[in-house]
C-alpha atoms as an extended CHARMM CRD file, in Angstrom:
* protein
*
       141  EXT
         1         1  MET       CA            -19.3560000000       24.8640000000        8.4010000000  PROA      1               0.0000000000
         2         2  SER       CA            -18.7450000000       24.1170000000       12.0480000000  PROA      2               0.0000000000
         3         3  ASN       CA            -20.6930000000       21.9800000000       14.5120000000  PROA      3               0.0000000000
         4         4  ASP       CA            -23.9140000000       22.3290000000       12.5460000000  PROA      4               0.0000000000
         5         5  GLY       CA            -22.7260000000       20.8300000000        9.2720000000  PROA      5               0.0000000000
         6         6  TYR       CA            -22.9980000000       17.3180000000        7.9080000000  PROA      6               0.0000000000
         7         7  VAL       CA            -21.0020000000       15.2040000000        5.4840000000  PROA      7               0.0000000000
         8         8  LEU       CA            -23.0920000000       12.5000000000        3.8170000000  PROA      8               0.0000000000
         9         9  ASP       CA            -21.5870000000        9.2330000000        2.6530000000  PROA      9               0.0000000000
        10        10  ALA       CA            -22.7440000000        7.4300000000       -0.4950000000  PROA      10              0.0000000000
        11        11  SER       CA            -25.1910000000        5.2210000000        1.4250000000  PROA      11              0.0000000000
        12        12  ALA       CA            -26.9600000000        8.3190000000        2.7660000000  PROA      12              0.0000000000
        13        13  LEU       CA            -27.2040000000        9.7480000000       -0.7500000000  PROA      13              0.0000000000
        14        14  ILE       CA            -28.7270000000        6.5110000000       -2.0280000000  PROA      14              0.0000000000
        15        15  ALA       CA            -31.0680000000        6.2070000000        0.9630000000  PROA      15              0.0000000000
        16        16  ILE       CA            -32.6800000000        9.5740000000        0.2970000000  PROA      16              0.0000000000
        17        17  ILE       CA            -33.2170000000        8.9150000000       -3.4000000000  PROA      17              0.0000000000
        18        18  ALA       CA            -34.3610000000        5.2810000000       -3.1080000000  PROA      18              0.0000000000
        19        19  LYS       CA            -36.2630000000        5.8270000000        0.1700000000  PROA      19              0.0000000000
        20        20  GLU       CA            -34.1850000000        3.1390000000        1.8450000000  PROA      20              0.0000000000
        21        21  GLY       CA            -34.0730000000        2.7360000000        5.6280000000  PROA      21              0.0000000000
        22        22  GLY       CA            -33.0930000000        5.9780000000        7.3410000000  PROA      22              0.0000000000
        23        23  TRP       CA            -34.0700000000        8.2000000000        4.4110000000  PROA      23              0.0000000000
        24        24  LYS       CA            -36.2560000000       10.4220000000        6.6000000000  PROA      24              0.0000000000
        25        25  THR       CA            -33.2630000000       11.1830000000        8.8230000000  PROA      25              0.0000000000
        26        26  VAL       CA            -31.1810000000       12.0700000000        5.7740000000  PROA      26              0.0000000000
        27        27  ASN       CA            -34.0420000000       14.2260000000        4.4810000000  PROA      27              0.0000000000
        28        28  LYS       CA            -34.0710000000       16.2130000000        7.7470000000  PROA      28              0.0000000000
        29        29  ILE       CA            -30.3110000000       16.6950000000        7.4860000000  PROA      29              0.0000000000
        30        30  LEU       CA            -30.5830000000       17.9440000000        3.9090000000  PROA      30              0.0000000000
        31        31  ALA       CA            -33.3510000000       20.3400000000        4.9880000000  PROA      31              0.0000000000
        32        32  THR       CA            -30.8620000000       22.1160000000        7.2730000000  PROA      32              0.0000000000
        33        33  GLY       CA            -29.0410000000       23.4250000000        4.2000000000  PROA      33              0.0000000000
        34        34  ASN       CA            -25.7380000000       22.3660000000        5.7790000000  PROA      34              0.0000000000
        35        35  ALA       CA            -25.1450000000       19.0180000000        4.0490000000  PROA      35              0.0000000000
        36        36  VAL       CA            -22.2040000000       18.2700000000        1.7880000000  PROA      36              0.0000000000
        37        37  ALA       CA            -20.7480000000       15.2190000000        0.0900000000  PROA      37              0.0000000000
        38        38  THR       CA            -17.3850000000       14.5210000000       -1.4670000000  PROA      38              0.0000000000
        39        39  PRO       CA            -17.1020000000       13.9840000000       -5.2190000000  PROA      39              0.0000000000
        40        40  ILE       CA            -15.9120000000       10.4590000000       -4.3910000000  PROA      40              0.0000000000
        41        41  ALA       CA            -19.0940000000        9.7050000000       -2.4000000000  PROA      41              0.0000000000
        42        42  LEU       CA            -21.1510000000       11.1480000000       -5.2310000000  PROA      42              0.0000000000
        43        43  ALA       CA            -19.3800000000        8.9200000000       -7.7720000000  PROA      43              0.0000000000
        44        44  GLU       CA            -20.0310000000        5.8720000000       -5.5800000000  PROA      44              0.0000000000
        45        45  ALA       CA            -23.6960000000        6.8750000000       -5.2820000000  PROA      45              0.0000000000
        46        46  PHE       CA            -23.8930000000        7.2430000000       -9.0830000000  PROA      46              0.0000000000
        47        47  GLN       CA            -22.5930000000        3.7100000000       -9.5300000000  PROA      47              0.0000000000
        48        48  VAL       CA            -24.9640000000        2.1720000000       -6.9750000000  PROA      48              0.0000000000
        49        49  ALA       CA            -27.9880000000        4.1670000000       -8.1570000000  PROA      49              0.0000000000
        50        50  LYS       CA            -27.4940000000        3.0110000000      -11.7270000000  PROA      50              0.0000000000
        51        51  ARG       CA            -26.8090000000       -0.6260000000      -10.8510000000  PROA      51              0.0000000000
        52        52  LYS       CA            -29.5560000000       -1.0930000000       -8.2320000000  PROA      52              0.0000000000
        53        53  TYR       CA            -32.2460000000        1.3500000000       -9.3180000000  PROA      53              0.0000000000
        54        54  GLY       CA            -31.5780000000        2.3230000000      -12.9260000000  PROA      54              0.0000000000
        55        55  ILE       CA            -31.1460000000        5.9790000000      -11.9500000000  PROA      55              0.0000000000
        56        56  ARG       CA            -28.8470000000        7.9610000000      -14.2390000000  PROA      56              0.0000000000
        57        57  SER       CA            -26.0930000000       10.1030000000      -12.7240000000  PROA      57              0.0000000000
        58        58  ASP       CA            -27.5780000000       13.3560000000      -14.0560000000  PROA      58              0.0000000000
        59        59  GLU       CA            -30.9460000000       12.4860000000      -12.4910000000  PROA      59              0.0000000000
        60        60  LEU       CA            -29.3100000000       11.6600000000       -9.1670000000  PROA      60              0.0000000000
        61        61  ARG       CA            -27.1870000000       14.8230000000       -9.1470000000  PROA      61              0.0000000000
        62        62  SER       CA            -30.1880000000       16.9840000000      -10.0030000000  PROA      62              0.0000000000
        63        63  ALA       CA            -32.3210000000       15.4080000000       -7.2840000000  PROA      63              0.0000000000
        64        64  LEU       CA            -29.6170000000       15.7450000000       -4.6140000000  PROA      64              0.0000000000
        65        65  VAL       CA            -28.7840000000       19.3490000000       -5.4880000000  PROA      65              0.0000000000
        66        66  GLY       CA            -32.5230000000       20.0830000000       -5.5170000000  PROA      66              0.0000000000
        67        67  LEU       CA            -32.6760000000       18.7810000000       -1.9440000000  PROA      67              0.0000000000
        68        68  GLY       CA            -29.9010000000       21.1700000000       -0.9220000000  PROA      68              0.0000000000
        69        69  LEU       CA            -26.7850000000       19.0050000000       -1.1330000000  PROA      69              0.0000000000
        70        70  ARG       CA            -23.5010000000       20.7530000000       -1.9260000000  PROA      70              0.0000000000
        71        71  ILE       CA            -20.4150000000       18.9750000000       -3.2370000000  PROA      71              0.0000000000
        72        72  GLU       CA            -17.2520000000       19.8840000000       -1.3250000000  PROA      72              0.0000000000
        73        73  ASN       CA            -13.9560000000       19.1430000000       -3.0110000000  PROA      73              0.0000000000
        74        74  ILE       CA            -11.1860000000       17.2060000000       -1.3670000000  PROA      74              0.0000000000
        75        75  VAL       CA             -8.0740000000       19.3480000000       -0.9370000000  PROA      75              0.0000000000
        76        76  ASP       CA             -4.3830000000       18.5610000000       -0.5270000000  PROA      76              0.0000000000
        77        77  GLU       CA             -4.5210000000       18.6530000000        3.2720000000  PROA      77              0.0000000000
        78        78  ASP       CA             -7.1820000000       15.9180000000        3.2110000000  PROA      78              0.0000000000
        79        79  ALA       CA             -4.7840000000       13.4210000000        1.5820000000  PROA      79              0.0000000000
        80        80  ASP       CA             -2.7090000000       12.8910000000        4.7390000000  PROA      80              0.0000000000
        81        81  GLU       CA             -5.8460000000       12.5830000000        6.8310000000  PROA      81              0.0000000000
        82        82  ILE       CA             -7.3880000000       10.0340000000        4.4410000000  PROA      82              0.0000000000
        83        83  ALA       CA             -4.2440000000        7.8890000000        4.6160000000  PROA      83              0.0000000000
        84        84  PHE       CA             -4.1610000000        8.2070000000        8.4140000000  PROA      84              0.0000000000
        85        85  ILE       CA             -7.8380000000        7.2450000000        8.7150000000  PROA      85              0.0000000000
        86        86  GLN       CA             -7.3340000000        4.1820000000        6.5290000000  PROA      86              0.0000000000
        87        87  GLU       CA             -4.3750000000        3.1550000000        8.6900000000  PROA      87              0.0000000000
        88        88  ARG       CA             -6.5110000000        3.5500000000       11.8510000000  PROA      88              0.0000000000
        89        89  ALA       CA             -9.2130000000        1.4280000000       10.2080000000  PROA      89              0.0000000000
        90        90  GLN       CA             -6.7180000000       -1.3550000000        9.4840000000  PROA      90              0.0000000000
        91        91  ILE       CA             -5.5600000000       -1.2860000000       13.1120000000  PROA      91              0.0000000000
        92        92  ALA       CA             -9.1640000000       -1.4200000000       14.3490000000  PROA      92              0.0000000000
        93        93  ALA       CA             -9.9870000000       -4.3280000000       12.0280000000  PROA      93              0.0000000000
        94        94  ALA       CA             -6.9220000000       -6.2760000000       13.1450000000  PROA      94              0.0000000000
        95        95  ARG       CA             -7.7880000000       -5.5990000000       16.7890000000  PROA      95              0.0000000000
        96        96  ILE       CA            -11.1940000000       -7.2480000000       16.3990000000  PROA      96              0.0000000000
        97        97  GLY       CA             -9.9320000000       -9.9340000000       14.0300000000  PROA      97              0.0000000000
        98        98  VAL       CA            -11.7040000000       -9.0130000000       10.8000000000  PROA      98              0.0000000000
        99        99  SER       CA            -10.1840000000       -8.5190000000        7.3690000000  PROA      99              0.0000000000
       100       100  ARG       CA            -12.1760000000       -5.3850000000        6.6940000000  PROA      100             0.0000000000
       101       101  GLN       CA            -10.9530000000       -2.2430000000        4.9620000000  PROA      101             0.0000000000
       102       102  LEU       CA            -12.4110000000        1.2270000000        4.9240000000  PROA      102             0.0000000000
       103       103  SER       CA            -13.0640000000        2.4230000000        1.3770000000  PROA      103             0.0000000000
       104       104  MET       CA            -11.3360000000        5.4850000000       -0.0150000000  PROA      104             0.0000000000
       105       105  ALA       CA            -14.7650000000        7.1420000000       -0.3720000000  PROA      105             0.0000000000
       106       106  ASP       CA            -15.5670000000        6.5750000000        3.3060000000  PROA      106             0.0000000000
       107       107  ALA       CA            -12.1300000000        7.7430000000        4.4440000000  PROA      107             0.0000000000
       108       108  ALA       CA            -12.5850000000       10.8930000000        2.3340000000  PROA      108             0.0000000000
       109       109  CYS       CA            -15.9330000000       11.5880000000        4.0250000000  PROA      109             0.0000000000
       110       110  LEU       CA            -14.3150000000       11.2360000000        7.4260000000  PROA      110             0.0000000000
       111       111  ALA       CA            -11.3860000000       13.4840000000        6.4900000000  PROA      111             0.0000000000
       112       112  LEU       CA            -13.7370000000       16.1320000000        5.1250000000  PROA      112             0.0000000000
       113       113  GLY       CA            -15.8180000000       15.9330000000        8.2940000000  PROA      113             0.0000000000
       114       114  LYS       CA            -12.7280000000       16.5570000000       10.3700000000  PROA      114             0.0000000000
       115       115  ARG       CA            -11.6000000000       19.5080000000        8.2490000000  PROA      115             0.0000000000
       116       116  LEU       CA            -15.0310000000       21.1360000000        8.3110000000  PROA      116             0.0000000000
       117       117  GLY       CA            -15.8060000000       20.2900000000       11.9370000000  PROA      117             0.0000000000
       118       118  ALA       CA            -18.9470000000       18.5900000000       10.6200000000  PROA      118             0.0000000000
       119       119  ARG       CA            -20.7210000000       15.4010000000       11.6420000000  PROA      119             0.0000000000
       120       120  VAL       CA            -20.2430000000       12.5100000000        9.2310000000  PROA      120             0.0000000000
       121       121  ILE       CA            -23.4870000000       10.6860000000        8.4440000000  PROA      121             0.0000000000
       122       122  PHE       CA            -23.0470000000        6.9940000000        7.6660000000  PROA      122             0.0000000000
       123       123  SER       CA            -24.7140000000        3.5890000000        7.6720000000  PROA      123             0.0000000000
       124       124  ASP       CA            -21.6670000000        1.3520000000        8.1480000000  PROA      124             0.0000000000
       125       125  SER       CA            -21.2180000000        0.3460000000       11.8000000000  PROA      125             0.0000000000
       126       126  PHE       CA            -17.5180000000       -0.3230000000       11.1120000000  PROA      126             0.0000000000
       127       127  TRP       CA            -16.8430000000        3.4080000000       11.3450000000  PROA      127             0.0000000000
       128       128  GLU       CA            -17.8190000000        3.3770000000       15.0020000000  PROA      128             0.0000000000
       129       129  ILE       CA            -14.9520000000        1.0770000000       16.0540000000  PROA      129             0.0000000000
       130       130  ILE       CA            -12.2190000000        3.2000000000       14.4860000000  PROA      130             0.0000000000
       131       131  ASP       CA            -10.3230000000        5.5360000000       16.8270000000  PROA      131             0.0000000000
       132       132  LEU       CA            -11.1760000000        8.8120000000       15.1060000000  PROA      132             0.0000000000
       133       133  ALA       CA            -10.1280000000       11.6240000000       17.4210000000  PROA      133             0.0000000000
       134       134  GLY       CA            -11.6500000000       14.8840000000       16.2740000000  PROA      134             0.0000000000
       135       135  ILE       CA            -14.2040000000       13.2760000000       13.9700000000  PROA      135             0.0000000000
       136       136  LYS       CA            -17.8730000000       13.1230000000       14.8890000000  PROA      136             0.0000000000
       137       137  VAL       CA            -19.8530000000       10.2850000000       13.3060000000  PROA      137             0.0000000000
       138       138  LEU       CA            -23.5910000000        9.7600000000       13.3740000000  PROA      138             0.0000000000
       139       139  PRO       CA            -25.4650000000        6.7310000000       11.9830000000  PROA      139             0.0000000000
       140       140  PHE       CA            -28.6240000000        7.5140000000       10.0450000000  PROA      140             0.0000000000
       141       141  ARG       CA            -30.1880000000        4.0300000000       10.3220000000  PROA      141             0.0000000000
């Protein structure tokens, strides 16, 4: 996957299933057949879907796979990148004076996007202030 692929974060996975803001954009991305998510993002989506909407994890997985989502595993080389991304996020937060941290799930999405040369689809504007050389991010809302 290079330049035409997408990595979806948990909020994008929830948006498509719950028809939250931006779901049509996520739907178009899934229709390309080039959308992936990390197992960590999927686990986060499972938790949110159950808590907010009463959707079981098997229902969510089935729906997402039916829409064309693939799950891409995190590999050893991603670990260093995840740690580096979280460090960059802490620096960015300190620079603007907020006590914000990037979640492990979000850092994993960004690391996967870098490895695959894919665009990372997100809803959290915090990602945009992090110095992420080599990582392309795109908000869906």
